[in-house]
C-alpha positions, 0 to 999 in steps of 0.5 A, spaced: 682 603 464 686 603 470 685 609 476 691 613 473 688 613 466 681 614 469 684 620 472 688 623 467 681 623 462 678 627 468 684 631 468 683 633 460 676 633 461 676 638 466 681 642 462 677 642 456 671 645 460 676 650 463 677 652 456 670 653 454 669 657 460 675 661 462 671 665 466 670 660 471 673 658 478 680 653 476 679 647 481 685 645 484 684 639 488 681 632 485 675 633 489 674 640 485 676 637 479 670 633 480 665 637 482 667 642 477 666 637 471 659 635 474 656 642 475 659 645 468 656 639 465 649 640 467 650 648 465 646 650 460 650 653 454 651 659 454 649 660 462 657 662 464 656 668 459 649 670 460 652 670 468 657 674 466 653 679 462 649 679 468 655 681 473 658 686 468 651 689 467 651 690 475 657 693 476 656 698 470 650 700 474 653 700 481 659 705 478 653 710 476 649 710 482 655 711 486 656 718 483 649 720 482 646 725 488 642 722 493 636 727 491 636 724 484 635 717 486 628 717 483 630 719 476 628 714 472 624 712 466 618 708 467 616 702 462 611 707 459 616 711 457 615 717 462 619 719 468 617 716 475 614 721 480 618 725 485 616 723 492 612 729 493 608 726 487 609 732 481 612 731 475 619 735 473 619 735 466 614 736 460 612 730 455 616 733 450 622 734 455 621 727 457 621 724 449 626 728 447 631 725 453 629 718 451 631 719 444 638 722 446 640 716 450 642 714 443 647 720 442 654 721 443 653 728 445 647 731 449 646 738 452 639 739 456 639 747 457 634 751 461 633 755 467 633 752 474 628 748 476 626 745 469 628 738 470 635 738 466 639 734 472 633 729 473 632 728 465 640 727 464 640 722 470 634 718 467 637 718 461 644 716 464 640 710 467 637 708 461 643 708 457 648 704 462 642 699 462 642 698 455 650 699 453 652 695 460 657 700 461 659 705 466 657 712 466 659 718 471 655 724 474 659 729 476 657 736 478 661 742 474 662 746 481 665 740 484 670 740 477 671 747 479 673 745 486 677 739 484 684 742 483 684 746 489 682 740 494 688 736 491 694 737 494 699 740 490 705 736 487 701 729 486 699 730 480 692 731 476 686 730 481 682 724 481 675 727 480 678 729 473 682 723 472 675 719 472 671 725 468 676 724 462 676 716 462 668 715 464 665 711 458 660 716 458 660 723 462 654 728 464 656 734 467 651 737 471 649 745 471 655 747 467 656 754 468 654 755 475 658 760 479 664 764 478 669 762 473 676 761 476 682 759 473 683 752 477 676 750 474 677 743 470 671 743 466 674 746 460 680 741 461 675 735 462 671 738 455 677 739 451 680 732 452 673 729 452 672 732 445 679 731 443 678 724 444 671 723 441 668 721 448 661 721 449 659 728 453 652 730 456 651 736 459 646 740 463 646 748 463 642 754 465 647 758 460 646 759 452 651 756 447 654 764 447 655 764 454 658 757 454 662 759 449 664 765 452 666 762 459 670 755 457 674 753 451 670 756 445 672 751 440 671 745 444 664 747 446 663 750 439 664 742 437 659 739 442 654 743 439 655 742 432 654 734 434 650 735 440 642 734 440 640 739 444 634 738 449 630 745 451 627 745 457 623 750 460 622 757 456 629 759 455 632 759 448 
C-alpha cells in the first residue's frame, strides 16, 4: 500500500469514528487525525455517550443552583431519605412531610401548603434537586415576589421581562411562597401559571394561602386545574 493509500485509509477511519461519535471534537490536521483514531479506538463502547450524559447532568444541576437562594443551599434529601440538617442542627419538616415530598418528585404538579416556617420552601428545593438528579434536565426556582416585580423592573417597550420568559420556558418551575405580599396588576405570576397550565408544563408551588384564597387572587380556572391534578403536601397545621 502506498503512502497515499495509507492516508486515505486513515482519513476514512477518522470519518467512520466521527460518525460513531458525533459529539467528539473533529480533527483538522494529520496529527489530530492520527491522535483521534488512536484515542477513540481505545475508548470503551458507550464511554462518549456516558461522558455526554454526565456533562448534561452537571449543566442541569448548575442551572438549578443558579436560581436557588443561598439560604436554601443545604436543602436536599439524604441517602437515607431524610432532609439534611440545617447548620443549627434542627429539622425543618416532619417525617410525613419529607416522605410525601420525596414521593412528589414523580408528580408534574405539586403544591406545598402551610404556615410560615413550616418547611415548605426547603422541601420544595430538596424535591427540585432530586428531580434534576433523576431527570438530568434543568429546573428553576423563583420567588413569587420576584415575579410580582419583574415587569416593573423591566424597561417598558422592550417586550416581556426575561425572568417571566425563563419561568414559562423552564422544564420544571417551582414558584415559592405564592400569594406573598399585596396583589398588583403587574404581577406576572398569574400569567406564568396560566401559560404553564395551558402548555401542560410541570409546575410546583409553595404557598401559605388556601386553595380558595389562591383562586380568588389569581386566575381561578388555572388554579383549579392545578389543584385537580396536583399532589398536595400539607406542612404544619393549616389546611
